[in-house]
N, C-alpha and C positions, 0 to 999 in steps of 0.2 A: 242215571236215563231223564232227560228234561221230559217237563210235565207236554205231556202228548196238544197236540193242536185238533179241534175239529174244525173243520170246513166244510160248510155247503155252497153247492154251486147252483144259483136258483134265478130260474127269471120265467114270468109267467107264460111269458110268450114263447113257442115251440120255435126249435130250427135258428136257433141262433147259438149253437157249439157249443150247450152243458156238457154234453157226452164228450166228445172228441178234447176239451179242453180238459177235462180229469181224467181222461185218459193221457193224453200228455201231460198232462204236471205232474201227476204222479207219477208217470215213468221220469221226467227231469228231476225230481224229487229222492227218486229212486237210486238216482245214475250220481246224485250229490250224497249218499250215503244213507240217504235217510230211510228208515224203516216205515212202510205207508201200507195202510189197510181204504179198498174206496168203497163203499158202498154205494150199488143201487137199490135206489129209491124210488124207479120207475117203471110203473108195469108194462110198459113198453119193451122195456129189456134192451135201449141201444148201448148202452155201455157193455154189459154182458155180452152182446153178440160181440162187439168190438175187441171183446178182449176172447175170442173163439169160439164162445158159446156157442152156435149158430143155431141150435135149438132149445131156450134156455127154457121153454115152457112144458117140456118135457125132465127138468134136472130133480130130484127128487130130496133136495134139500134144497132152498133158498133164504133169502132175505124174510121172507111170507111168514116160515116156516118156526122162524127163529122169533118172530116178531108174537105170529101165537101162543107160543112158549111163554113168553116175557108176560101176556096178557093171561096164560092159565095156571103159571106160578110153576111149570115145568123146567124151568128153563135148565140144560147140561151144562156141570162144568167145563166139559172139554166144547170145542168148538167146532164141527164136524163140517159144517154149512161153507167155512172160510177154504177159495183155493188160491192155491199156488199160479202164479203167473209169471213164464219164462225171462220176462224183465226184471224182475227181483223185487215187486211187491206181491202182497195179496188181496184177495175181493173177494165180497160176498154176491153171489148173484143176486138179481130177482127177477122176476117171470110177473104173466098176468095176477096170479095171484093177491098180488099187493094189491087188485083192486079191490079181492074179497075182505081181504084185511079191514083196507081206508073203511070199508059201512060197515062193519062189524066193531068199528071201533068208537062208535056214536054210542053203544052203550054200555062202554066200560068207563069206569072209574080214574081217573087222571089219565082220560084217551092221549093229550096233548106230549104225554112225557115217556108214552110206551119205547119209542126209539130209543128217549136218551136212558132209559135202564138199559136197554142191549149195546149201546155204544160205553157205555161205562164199565162193563162186564169185559169186553175188549180190548180197550182202546191203551189199555197198559200197557199192552205189548210192543206199544208204534210211537211213532214220532210224528205222524199225522194221518189221521182220518178225513178222507172226503167222499164227500157224498153229492152222489149225483141224483136231482129232485127234476120231478116230472115237473109240464108245463103245467101251470096252474097252483092256486091257491089254496087247495085243499086239505085234508088233516094227515096228509100224507108230508107234503110242505111243511106244515105245521110244526107236525113231530119234529124235520130233518134242523128246522129252526131252530126250535125249543131244545134242541142237541145239542148244540153249535154254539163254538166259541166266536167264530168269526162267519159272514158270508160274501161268496163274491158273487159280482152281478153281471156278467155278459151280457153284453149290449152290441147287437149288430147296427151297422154303420148305417143308421136308416132311422129318418123323422118319428116313424110311428113305433118304432123298438124305444128309442129313446123316452119316449111320453107314457109307453108303458110301464117305465122305469120305477114310477112316481108310485102307483099302486103299488109294488113290492115292499118300497121302503116304506112306506105303508106301514104295512104287517109288517114290517121287523120292528118297527117301532113298539105296535100295538104289542107284540110278543116281549119287545126289552120293559114294559111297562107292567105285565101281568104275569108272565110266566118263566124268561130265560132272561136276566139280570144284564150277564156277562154278553150277549149275544152284542157283535159289533159288526160295521160292515166292512168289513177287508179291505174291499176296493172292487172300483166298478172297469172295467175294461173293454175296449172297444172290438168286435169279431168282424170276420168279411169285409173285412175294408180293402175294396179294389181301387184301381190306378185311377178314374175319373175323378174330373175338379169336382163332381158333386158329392163324392163320398170323400174326398180331402176336407171340403167343405166342413161337412155333417164331423168329424173326427175333430178337427179343428174349432170348432166351434164349442162343443162338447166340453173337450180339454178345457178351453178356456171361459167359461159358463160354471157347470157344473163343478169343476175341479176347485172350485171358491166353497162349494158347500159337501164335497162329498171328494173321499178318497180316489179320484180318477189316474190308474196305474198310466204309467208311460209306457208300457208296452201294447202296440195295434196288433192283431192277428189280420194277416193278408188274406184272400183268399186263393186261392192256389188248387189245380190239380191234385197233384200230390198230397194237399191234405185231406181233400175230399175221399181220394184214395184209402186212406188209414182206414173205414168205417170194415170195408172187407179187405185190409191187408194182414190183419194179423198181428203186427207190431207199430207201433207209434213214431209216430214223424222223426224221431231222432235214431230210429235205424230205417224208415222208409227212403228217405231225403236229410241226412244229418247237414248237410249246406245246405239246404235251401233257404227261403225268406221266411216259410213257417217254422219251420224246426229253430232258426234263430231267435223269433219274435217268443215260439215257450219258451226258450231258454232267458230270457229277459225276464216273462211272466214267472216263473220257477224263482228268477234271484229276488224278487220283489215279493214273494210270495213267504219266502226265507224269511224276510224284515218287519213283515206282520206281527204285529205286537211290541215291536218299539216305539217311544213317546214321539208319537207323531203331532203336529200341526193341527188343534183343535179347530173342527169344523162345525157349523150349524148346517141341520138339515130339514129345516121349518118344510111343511110339504106344501104349503101355499106358496109358500117363493120357490121349490120347484117345479111346480107347475105354468111360475110366471116364468123362471127360468127356461120350458121347454116351448112357450109360445113364442119366448123372444127369440131362441134357436129358429125357430121356421119361419119367424119374418127375417131372421135376418137372412136365410138359405135362402128364400124368396128374393127378395129382394137383389141378391148376388146374382141369381139366375136369369133376373128381369136387366139389370146392367149388361150380361153379355150377351142376352138377346138384342139391346139394343145395338150393342159395338158391331152384330155383322148382318147383313141383309137376311130378310127374312127368307127369298129363294132366290137361286141361281140356276143357269140355263148355259148348256152347252152342248153343241150337236157336233156326235161322232161321225167320222167320215162313212158308217154304213148306214147314217140315215136317222139316228135312234138320238133322242135328245135326253140329257142325264139332266136331272133336277134335283137340286137341295133343298130340301125344306127345314130350317133352325138344325142344319147339319147332319139330317136324314136324309140319302143320297137315293136313289129311284129311276127306274127307264122307262122311258117313251117312244112307243116306233112312231113316229106323226112323221108325216112328208114333209118334203125341205120346202116352204114355201115359196110361192114364184105367182106372176102374173096370170095363170091359167088353170092355178088351183081352184077348183070350185067346192062351194059350200058341199055338196053331197061328199064329195071326195074325203071332207074335212073329217065328217062325220062316220063314216066309214070306218076313217083310220081311227 
């Protein structure tokens, strides 16, 4: 068996599709014949719920128990906390007990490497270990990055989400220097991209600018109803809607993840440069929006047969029930209308 790859999916901003991406990426790797283990390193336990454990806080054995055993030096040889999913991969559930573990790590020696010790004890049986991180840059996320070979950064197709990414990149660089020299940014991929021109502009601008300094993946995860349903469907997008746009996007992402570790073009990722690029992206988007607004009238009016006036303001329609203007219409009638 080839050397296992440990990959964290992290972003301190919530709601960018981390848990959904870990689930579907893991399912895609399993479909490709890989042995996959997922770790839910989030006290909210969203990944655990997606995988069918609707009451994660009632589970007797979770990742919190495993990390506590590492701290106490009583880690068992077998791992009863590992559960099997019907789509062909294994997972370790998480729950709110992880919050207590995170607090307790403050007084633990080598607290940044507790999760690494656990991962090292289980990864030999797998090709890929995927870690779903909580939306923060706290001790649990630092532990996950310390245990990883690569980190994937999902970024919502939104300016503020792209801006927050620079802080995570700074944390990754600090961990590389001080704790885990082998950690690399495996890729940045865009999520929740809909068909509006605004989102399309952000996707294109992020790829053209950040791609010079970070490995930006070609796969773009769309915002679809079927993908949102995965959180309660107890099955991945490959089983829920195998021929949909979201399934095709995650197939592409899976293929790109399989290539992580191959020789790639060297990229610099100086933080000051990334912040400048983020500002440049925002200015470019604002400029494009202003150009579009100048190319069409701010207000348009059209009266319908029933006497309503349809008013469009910068593309946003609204209806106003105003009387038809005539020579006999008084000011009092207009005010009452």
